[in-house]
C-alpha positions in Angstrom: 14.8 -22.2 -21.0 13.4 -18.9 -19.8 15.4 -15.7 -19.8 15.6 -15.4 -16.0 16.8 -19.0 -15.7 20.0 -18.2 -17.6 21.2 -16.0 -14.7 22.4 -17.1 -11.3 20.2 -15.3 -8.8 21.4 -15.1 -5.2 19.0 -16.8 -2.8 17.6 -15.4 0.4 20.1 -12.6 1.0 20.2 -10.6 4.2 20.3 -7.4 2.3 20.4 -3.7 3.0 20.1 -0.7 0.7 23.5 0.5 -0.7 24.3 4.0 0.2 26.1 6.1 -2.5 28.6 8.8 -1.9 25.9 11.5 -2.1 23.9 9.6 0.5 21.3 8.8 -2.1 19.2 5.6 -1.7 20.2 3.6 -4.7 16.8 2.9 -6.2 16.3 3.7 -9.9 13.3 3.8 -12.2 13.8 4.7 -15.9 11.4 7.5 -16.8 8.9 6.4 -19.5 10.2 3.4 -21.4 7.4 4.1 -23.8 9.4 6.8 -25.5 10.5 4.1 -28.0 7.0 4.2 -29.3 7.7 7.7 -30.7 8.7 7.6 -34.4 11.0 10.5 -33.8 12.9 8.8 -31.0 13.1 5.5 -32.9 14.4 7.4 -36.0 17.2 9.0 -33.8 18.2 5.7 -32.1 18.2 3.6 -35.2 21.4 5.1 -36.8 23.2 5.2 -33.4 22.5 1.5 -33.0 23.1 0.5 -36.6 26.5 2.2 -36.9 27.6 1.0 -33.5 26.7 -2.6 -34.4 29.3 -2.5 -37.2 32.2 -2.6 -34.7 34.4 -5.6 -34.3 35.8 -6.9 -31.0 39.6 -7.5 -30.9 40.9 -9.2 -27.8 44.7 -9.2 -27.1 45.9 -12.6 -26.1 42.4 -14.1 -26.0 40.8 -15.1 -29.3 38.1 -17.1 -27.5 36.5 -14.0 -26.0 36.7 -12.2 -29.3 34.8 -15.1 -31.0 32.1 -15.0 -28.3 31.6 -11.3 -28.6 31.6 -11.2 -32.4 29.6 -14.3 -33.2 27.8 -15.8 -30.3 27.6 -13.6 -27.2 24.5 -15.4 -26.0 21.9 -17.9 -27.1 19.7 -15.2 -28.6 22.0 -12.8 -30.3 24.8 -12.4 -32.8 27.6 -10.0 -32.1 25.8 -7.3 -34.2 22.5 -7.9 -32.4 24.3 -7.6 -29.1 25.8 -4.2 -29.9 22.5 -3.0 -31.4 20.5 -4.0 -28.4 23.0 -2.7 -25.8 23.2 0.7 -27.6 19.4 1.0 -27.9 18.9 0.2 -24.2 21.5 2.8 -23.2 19.8 5.5 -25.3 16.3 4.7 -23.9 17.2 4.2 -20.2 20.6 6.0 -19.9 21.9 3.0 -17.9 22.4 -0.4 -19.4 23.8 -3.6 -17.7 25.4 -6.6 -19.5 25.6 -9.8 -17.4 28.8 -11.8 -17.8 27.8 -15.5 -17.6 30.6 -17.7 -16.3 30.9 -21.5 -15.8 31.9 -23.3 -12.6 35.6 -22.5 -13.3 34.9 -18.8 -13.7 35.5 -19.0 -17.5 33.3 -16.6 -19.5 30.5 -18.3 -21.4 28.4 -15.4 -22.6 27.1 -11.8 -22.4 23.5 -10.8 -21.8 22.0 -7.3 -21.8 19.6 -7.2 -18.9 16.1 -6.0 -19.9 15.1 -4.6 -16.6 12.1 -2.4 -15.7 13.8 -0.8 -12.7 16.6 -1.7 -10.3 18.0 -1.0 -6.9 21.5 -1.4 -5.4 21.8 -3.6 -2.3 24.7 -4.5 0.0 25.5 -8.0 1.2 28.7 -8.9 3.2 30.2 -5.5 2.2 29.8 -6.1 -1.5 27.5 -4.4 -4.0 24.7 -6.3 -5.8 22.0 -5.0 -8.2 18.5 -6.2 -7.8 16.6 -6.1 -11.1 12.8 -6.0 -11.4 11.1 -7.3 -14.6 7.7 -6.5 -15.9 6.0 -9.7 -16.9 2.5 -9.6 -15.5 3.6 -10.4 -11.9 6.8 -8.5 -11.0 9.8 -10.7 -10.9 13.2 -9.8 -9.5 16.8 -11.0 -9.8 19.9 -10.2 -7.8 23.3 -10.2 -9.6 26.7 -9.3 -8.3 28.2 -6.0 -9.4 31.5 -7.7 -10.4 29.7 -9.7 -13.1 27.9 -6.7 -14.5 29.2 -4.4 -17.3 27.6 -1.0 -16.6 27.3 1.8 -19.1 25.9 5.1 -18.3 24.8 8.2 -20.2 24.2 11.7 -18.6 26.2 10.4 -15.7 25.8 13.0 -13.0 23.6 12.6 -9.9 24.1 9.0 -8.9 27.2 6.7 -8.6 25.5 3.7 -10.3 22.9 5.1 -12.7 22.9 7.8 -15.3 20.2 10.5 -15.0 16.9 9.7 -16.7 15.4 11.2 -19.9 12.9 13.5 -18.2 14.0 16.6 -20.1 12.9 15.2 -23.4 9.4 14.1 -22.4 7.8 17.6 -22.6 9.0 17.9 -26.2 7.8 14.4 -27.0 4.4 15.2 -25.5 4.2 18.4 -27.5 5.0 16.5 -30.8 2.3 13.9 -29.9 -0.3 16.6 -29.2 0.6 18.3 -32.5 0.2 15.0 -34.4 -3.2 14.4 -32.8 -4.3 18.0 -33.6 -3.5 17.4 -37.3 -5.3 14.1 -37.3 -8.4 15.6 -35.7 -8.3 18.5 -38.1 -8.4 16.1 -41.1 -11.3 14.2 -39.6 -13.3 17.3 -38.8 -13.0 18.6 -42.3 -13.5 15.3 -44.1 -17.3 15.4 -44.0 -19.7 17.8 -45.7 -21.0 20.3 -43.1 -23.7 22.9 -43.4 -27.2 24.0 -42.7 -30.2 22.6 -44.5 -32.8 25.4 -44.8 -36.4 24.8 -45.7 -38.4 27.6 -47.5 -41.8 26.2 -46.6 -43.9 27.8 -43.9 -43.1 26.9 -40.3 -42.5 23.2 -40.0 -43.0 21.0 -37.0 -39.8 19.8 -35.3 -40.4 16.2 -36.5 -40.7 17.4 -40.1 -37.5 19.4 -39.8 -35.6 16.4 -38.4 -37.1 14.1 -41.1 -36.0 16.5 -43.9 -32.4 16.6 -42.4 -32.2 12.8 -41.9 -33.4 12.1 -45.5 -30.8 14.5 -46.9 -28.0 12.9 -44.9 -29.1 9.4 -45.7 -29.4 10.0 -49.5 -26.4 12.2 -50.1 -23.9 12.2 -47.2 -22.8 8.6 -47.4 -20.3 6.4 -49.2 -22.9 5.1 -51.7 -23.2 8.6 -53.2 -20.3 8.0 -55.5 -21.0 11.0 -57.7 -20.6 13.4 -54.9 -23.7 15.4 -56.2 -26.7 16.3 -54.1 -30.0 17.7 -55.6 -32.6 19.9 -53.8 -36.0 21.2 -54.8 -37.2 24.7 -54.5 -38.4 24.1 -51.0 -34.9 23.4 -49.6 -31.6 25.3 -49.5 -28.2 24.0 -48.3 -25.8 26.5 -46.8 -22.3 25.0 -46.4 -20.2 25.8 -43.4 -16.5 26.3 -44.1 -14.3 24.9 -41.3 -10.5 25.7 -41.2 -9.1 24.3 -37.9 -5.9 26.0 -36.8 -2.9 23.5 -36.9 0.8 23.9 -36.2 2.7 25.1 -39.2 5.5 23.0 -40.9 8.3 25.2 -39.5 7.2 24.7 -35.9 6.9 20.9 -36.4 10.4 20.9 -37.9 11.8 22.8 -34.9 10.1 20.4 -32.5 11.7 17.4 -34.3 15.1 19.0 -34.4 15.0 19.5 -30.6 14.8 15.7 -30.3 17.6 15.3 -32.9 19.9 17.5 -30.9 19.1 15.6 -27.7 20.3 12.4 -29.2 23.1 14.0 -31.1 21.9 13.3 -34.7 20.6 15.3 -37.6 18.5 14.9 -40.6 21.4 13.9 -42.8 22.4 11.1 -40.5 18.9 9.9 -40.1 18.2 9.8 -43.8 21.7 8.5 -44.7 22.3 11.5 -46.9 25.5 12.6 -45.1 28.8 13.8 -46.4 32.2 12.3 -45.4 32.8 15.2 -43.1 29.4 14.8 -41.4 29.9 11.1 -41.0 33.3 11.5 -39.5 32.0 14.1 -37.0 29.1 11.7 -36.1 31.5 8.8 -35.6 33.8 10.7 -33.4 31.0 12.3 -31.3 28.5 9.5 -31.0 29.9 6.2 -32.0 33.5 6.1 -30.8 32.8 7.2 -27.2 30.4 4.4 -26.7 32.9 1.8 -28.2 35.6 3.2 -25.9 33.4 2.9 -22.8 32.3 -0.6 -23.7 35.8 -1.7 -24.4 37.1 -0.4 -21.0 34.2 -1.8 -19.0 34.4 -5.2 -20.6 38.2 -5.4 -20.1 38.0 -4.5 -16.4 35.0 -6.9 -15.7 36.2 -9.9 -17.7 39.8 -9.9 -16.7 41.6 -9.6 -13.3 44.2 -6.9 -12.6 46.9 -9.5 -13.1 45.5 -10.6 -16.5 45.3 -6.9 -17.6 48.9 -6.4 -16.5 49.9 -9.2 -18.8 48.3 -7.5 -21.8 44.8 -8.9 -21.9 42.6 -6.3 -23.4 39.2 -6.0 -25.2 38.9 -3.3 -27.9 36.0 -2.6 -30.2 37.2 -1.3 -33.5 35.3 0.3 -36.3 36.9 1.2 -39.6 36.0 4.8 -40.2 37.2 4.7 -43.8 34.1 2.5 -44.5 32.2 5.8 -44.5 34.5 7.4 -47.1 33.4 7.8 -50.7 34.8 5.6 -53.5 36.7 8.6 -54.8 38.5 9.0 -51.5 39.3 5.3 -51.2 40.7 5.2 -54.7 42.9 8.2 -53.9 44.4 6.2 -51.0 46.2 4.0 -53.5 49.1 6.5 -53.2 49.6 5.2 -49.6 50.0 1.6 -50.9 53.0 2.2 -53.2 54.7 4.2 -50.4 54.4 1.4 -47.8 51.9 3.2 -45.6 49.1 0.7 -46.4 49.5 -2.9 -47.5 47.6 -4.0 -50.7 45.3 -6.1 -48.6 44.5 -3.2 -46.2 43.6 -1.1 -49.2 41.5 -3.8 -50.7 39.7 -4.2 -47.4 38.3 -0.6 -47.9 36.3 -2.0 -50.8 35.3 -5.2 -49.0 37.5 -7.2 -51.4 39.1 -10.5 -50.4 42.9 -10.5 -49.7 45.4 -11.7 -52.3 48.5 -13.7 -51.9 51.4 -11.5 -50.8 49.1 -8.6 -50.2 50.1 -8.3 -46.5 53.7 -7.3 -47.4 54.2 -3.5 -47.7 55.5 -2.3 -51.0 57.3 0.9 -52.1 57.9 2.5 -55.4 61.4 2.5 -56.8 61.6 6.3 -57.1 61.3 6.7 -53.3 63.7 6.1 -50.5 63.9 6.2 -46.7 64.6 9.6 -45.2 67.8 8.4 -43.6 69.4 8.0 -47.1 70.1 4.3 -46.7 68.8 3.5 -50.1 71.0 6.2 -51.6 74.0 4.7 -49.9 73.2 1.3 -51.3 73.0 2.8 -54.8 76.3 4.6 -54.4 77.9 1.3 -53.3 76.5 -0.4 -56.4 77.9 2.4 -58.6 81.3 2.1 -57.0 81.4 -1.7 -57.5 80.5 -1.1 -61.2 83.3 1.4 -61.7 85.8 -1.0 -60.0 84.7 -3.7 -62.3 85.1 -1.5 -65.4 88.7 -0.6 -64.4 89.6 -4.3 -64.0 88.2 -5.1 -67.4 90.3 -2.3 -69.0 93.5 -3.7 -67.4 92.7 -7.1 -68.7 92.2 -5.7 -72.3 95.5 -3.8 -72.1 93.8 -0.5 -71.6 91.9 -0.6 -74.9 88.6 0.2 -73.2 
């Protein structure tokens, strides 16, 4: 089954262009999808997608949707792949759509990120539809209803439907590409022996001069000259030419790459997985959590009706931030277990350990008590009962005790 056959295109619509609030014609073309060919861009997007894909969908009152999102969102992807691809497409195109596939009874069957080349918004019977175009040799198109599309935007400013494109970054990427080519050309231009072969004989004919040059190149300036040594007689002199092409220095190259890092909201520590707990916490809150919040809200409002939402149906993507903590920090959290703030199994989960029997019940050390003093009251009552018992025993023994 082809990818386009999975969707339900709308046939022969009498369509008109959708007019946005700012009177823009709703036609959108991502600027330069080839930016993913840049190693710098890919290095920036990879940690964003990888850390995002660790999240887990939790659906209040609807375990079936949670299973679909976590394990089998569509025929091509696992839940992790779904999040990875969705986040990657958002970073590259600043607008990503996920099609909600439904059966004949309107029950959700799957979720498909739409790999469009460009799209336009159209109107039909007063409703909004998105017409996607795909690059596959001949341009193919597909019309899908807005109500069945999860839409996530980045740099959301100019348009109602689409985020702004990545135009600001392309000048920097082109500069990095030019710098890399300059370094490659410099290496090639200095890899060969270059110089002037001078003959000390009387004036030679042009043909003799060329023959002398060609013989020298053939005999000494080739791969078969393994020793790297050339010999000349007294009638010839070789004068080498030193070539030192000017290339961009390391500091400038680093600045260029860091401009791209800042654009995507990452840094060298995140890219190389050499981060501290504080750096990872900041990265999570600034770059991972906002995406998960946006995806959770958009999925909830597109999957469920207003009535279902009012009854508590909700889709939330959760990601345990303590997974990024060091072992030392996780071990120190054992103090929260014996005070009832964490259950034993919740603490074990930080180390990816399996749960144990009875580990879901909070426990508390005996030398602690609730702040309302209820434990102290219970202890006083126990002491009073013990004193009363001692008095009764004395009476029975005739006061000897």
